[in-house]
Z-matrix of the N, CA and C atoms (Angstrom, degrees):
N
C 1 1.423
C 2 1.497 1 107.33
N 3 1.332 2 119.52 1 129.84
C 4 1.451 3 123.64 2 -177.42
C 5 1.550 4 108.33 3 -114.89
N 6 1.223 5 115.52 4 132.48
C 7 1.467 6 122.99 5 173.25
C 8 1.426 7 116.84 6 -92.69
N 9 1.273 8 114.06 7 134.96
C 10 1.519 9 120.26 8 -179.34
C 11 1.545 10 110.61 9 -101.56
N 12 1.299 11 118.88 10 139.05
C 13 1.417 12 119.48 11 173.98
C 14 1.580 13 113.22 12 -62.34
N 15 1.274 14 114.06 13 -37.21
C 16 1.454 15 125.47 14 -171.84
C 17 1.474 16 109.24 15 -124.39
N 18 1.329 17 120.65 16 71.55
C 19 1.465 18 122.12 17 -171.86
C 20 1.570 19 118.47 18 -57.24
N 21 1.304 20 111.02 19 -38.83
C 22 1.469 21 115.83 20 -178.20
C 23 1.547 22 114.33 21 -119.86
N 24 1.339 23 115.37 22 24.85
C 25 1.414 24 120.09 23 -178.42
C 26 1.568 25 116.15 24 -76.69
N 27 1.208 26 121.26 25 118.67
C 28 1.508 27 122.25 26 174.92
C 29 1.416 28 106.98 27 -107.41
N 30 1.318 29 113.72 28 139.15
C 31 1.638 30 114.72 29 175.59
C 32 1.539 31 105.51 30 -82.25
N 33 1.251 32 116.37 31 124.36
C 34 1.440 33 119.87 32 173.84
C 35 1.490 34 116.42 33 -62.47
N 36 1.284 35 120.79 34 130.52
C 37 1.433 36 120.29 35 -179.67
C 38 1.573 37 111.75 36 -118.97
N 39 1.309 38 113.78 37 140.44
C 40 1.500 39 116.34 38 178.72
C 41 1.559 40 109.98 39 -81.24
N 42 1.236 41 115.16 40 162.38
C 43 1.418 42 122.08 41 -179.08
C 44 1.489 43 106.52 42 -75.46
N 45 1.366 44 115.12 43 131.69
C 46 1.473 45 117.20 44 -179.54
C 47 1.559 46 115.15 45 -74.28
N 48 1.345 47 111.03 46 131.85
C 49 1.413 48 119.48 47 -172.16
C 50 1.598 49 106.60 48 -102.94
N 51 1.419 50 111.38 49 126.55
C 52 1.413 51 115.68 50 -179.40
C 53 1.516 52 103.02 51 -90.43
N 54 1.417 53 114.28 52 134.62
C 55 1.385 54 122.11 53 -171.08
C 56 1.582 55 110.24 54 -118.60
N 57 1.357 56 112.15 55 146.16
C 58 1.456 57 122.37 56 177.17
C 59 1.573 58 103.97 57 -90.30
N 60 1.311 59 115.67 58 143.26
C 61 1.438 60 118.15 59 177.27
C 62 1.541 61 111.97 60 -117.40
N 63 1.338 62 120.37 61 164.61
C 64 1.338 63 127.98 62 -175.89
C 65 1.501 64 115.67 63 -67.93
N 66 1.283 65 119.67 64 124.01
C 67 1.434 66 122.26 65 177.48
C 68 1.544 67 112.69 66 -100.82
N 69 1.409 68 114.55 67 -36.48
C 70 1.444 69 117.69 68 179.34
C 71 1.563 70 108.14 69 -154.24
N 72 1.286 71 123.30 70 150.01
C 73 1.379 72 124.01 71 178.72
C 74 1.527 73 108.59 72 -157.79
N 75 1.326 74 117.44 73 151.69
C 76 1.412 75 123.92 74 178.26
C 77 1.446 76 109.76 75 159.60
N 78 1.297 77 121.85 76 155.39
C 79 1.395 78 129.81 77 175.62
C 80 1.528 79 115.00 78 53.68
N 81 1.343 80 117.99 79 41.17
C 82 1.429 81 118.89 80 -173.36
C 83 1.479 82 122.94 81 73.15
N 84 1.413 83 112.30 82 -0.42
C 85 1.408 84 118.64 83 176.32
C 86 1.531 85 117.39 84 -116.18
N 87 1.281 86 120.94 85 147.45
C 88 1.453 87 119.57 86 -176.01
C 89 1.633 88 107.51 87 -140.60
N 90 1.271 89 115.54 88 151.11
C 91 1.480 90 126.07 89 179.35
C 92 1.562 91 108.09 90 -121.28
N 93 1.368 92 108.70 91 128.27
C 94 1.523 93 110.96 92 174.91
C 95 1.496 94 112.32 93 -116.78
N 96 1.317 95 123.07 94 153.74
C 97 1.416 96 125.17 95 172.94
C 98 1.457 97 110.46 96 -150.69
N 99 1.424 98 110.88 97 137.56
C 100 1.490 99 120.89 98 175.37
C 101 1.466 100 114.61 99 -77.46
N 102 1.282 101 114.89 100 130.52
C 103 1.440 102 118.71 101 179.46
C 104 1.619 103 113.07 102 -76.76
N 105 1.251 104 117.58 103 -17.92
C 106 1.434 105 127.63 104 -175.34
C 107 1.637 106 110.87 105 -84.71
N 108 1.359 107 115.32 106 -53.47
C 109 1.482 108 120.50 107 -176.66
C 110 1.472 109 112.22 108 -108.18
N 111 1.365 110 118.74 109 -10.96
C 112 1.433 111 124.91 110 -176.91
C 113 1.573 112 116.73 111 69.46
N 114 1.372 113 110.86 112 22.03
C 115 1.572 114 117.80 113 176.71
C 116 1.505 115 107.96 114 -66.93
N 117 1.314 116 121.39 115 132.75
C 118 1.447 117 124.99 116 -177.36
C 119 1.453 118 108.33 117 -124.16
N 120 1.324 119 117.05 118 135.68
C 121 1.496 120 121.16 119 -177.30
C 122 1.463 121 116.57 120 -83.86
N 123 1.331 122 113.58 121 -14.96
C 124 1.410 123 120.10 122 -174.32
C 125 1.571 124 104.95 123 68.65
N 126 1.281 125 115.53 124 171.60
C 127 1.534 126 117.94 125 -177.89
C 128 1.444 127 112.35 126 -68.23
N 129 1.379 128 115.77 127 119.03
C 130 1.416 129 124.16 128 179.74
C 131 1.505 130 111.27 129 -126.59
N 132 1.371 131 117.92 130 153.56
C 133 1.377 132 126.25 131 179.20
C 134 1.500 133 110.81 132 -56.11
N 135 1.464 134 114.41 133 130.03
C 136 1.488 135 118.44 134 -174.64
C 137 1.470 136 105.75 135 -86.35
N 138 1.390 137 117.09 136 111.75
C 139 1.503 138 121.03 137 -178.21
C 140 1.552 139 109.76 138 -118.33
N 141 1.313 140 114.13 139 9.40
C 142 1.484 141 119.02 140 -177.09
C 143 1.543 142 110.63 141 -106.04
N 144 1.250 143 120.63 142 168.55
C 145 1.496 144 125.78 143 174.36
C 146 1.459 145 109.03 144 -81.98
N 147 1.326 146 123.11 145 167.27
C 148 1.422 147 125.02 146 -179.51
C 149 1.564 148 110.26 147 -62.72
N 150 1.326 149 112.05 148 -42.59
C 151 1.567 150 114.28 149 179.60
C 152 1.544 151 110.64 150 -57.37
N 153 1.375 152 108.94 151 -51.30
C 154 1.573 153 113.31 152 -178.20
C 155 1.641 154 110.01 153 -51.88
N 156 1.393 155 112.67 154 -45.98
C 157 1.464 156 122.46 155 -177.11
C 158 1.596 157 105.32 156 -57.09
N 159 1.332 158 117.48 157 -48.37
C 160 1.454 159 118.26 158 -173.54
C 161 1.439 160 108.80 159 -66.36
N 162 1.296 161 121.37 160 -37.22
C 163 1.441 162 129.40 161 -175.29
C 164 1.513 163 104.31 162 -67.56
N 165 1.174 164 125.85 163 -30.88
C 166 1.490 165 133.32 164 -176.58
C 167 1.601 166 113.58 165 87.22
N 168 1.261 167 111.73 166 164.01
C 169 1.564 168 115.79 167 177.99
C 170 1.510 169 110.23 168 -103.56
N 171 1.232 170 114.43 169 152.56
C 172 1.473 171 115.45 170 175.97
C 173 1.353 172 113.28 171 -62.63
N 174 1.472 173 118.93 172 139.26
C 175 1.547 174 118.32 173 177.92
C 176 1.484 175 106.57 174 -84.68
N 177 1.302 176 111.95 175 132.66
C 178 1.515 177 121.94 176 -178.40
C 179 1.471 178 111.40 177 -72.02
N 180 1.350 179 118.95 178 -30.18
C 181 1.541 180 122.14 179 173.91
C 182 1.453 181 114.57 180 -70.85
N 183 1.312 182 116.96 181 -57.70
C 184 1.588 183 124.23 182 -177.92
C 185 1.543 184 112.19 183 -62.41
N 186 1.331 185 117.49 184 -29.18
C 187 1.404 186 124.22 185 -174.52
C 188 1.473 187 113.50 186 -93.40
N 189 1.333 188 115.99 187 6.17
C 190 1.478 189 120.74 188 -179.76
C 191 1.514 190 119.44 189 73.74
N 192 1.373 191 115.10 190 17.38
C 193 1.355 192 117.52 191 178.09
C 194 1.542 193 115.41 192 -110.98
N 195 1.336 194 112.41 193 29.59
C 196 1.565 195 117.08 194 -173.99
C 197 1.461 196 110.34 195 -68.93
N 198 1.336 197 111.22 196 165.28
C 199 1.492 198 124.75 197 177.28
C 200 1.458 199 109.24 198 -67.63
């Protein structure tokens, strides 16, 4: 018989967020597309930092916030 230090401990996990990634960028405009559902934002004004754009934006369709 082995004893565990944490017999009923479960590691809490956050819900996975599906993100859209950059398809095109330039001149203050940027376009994102989701690889899962193919939702495309079209060219929108770029208001985020380079790091935020590389990380991607949450997809409104896949994450249940669709129009």
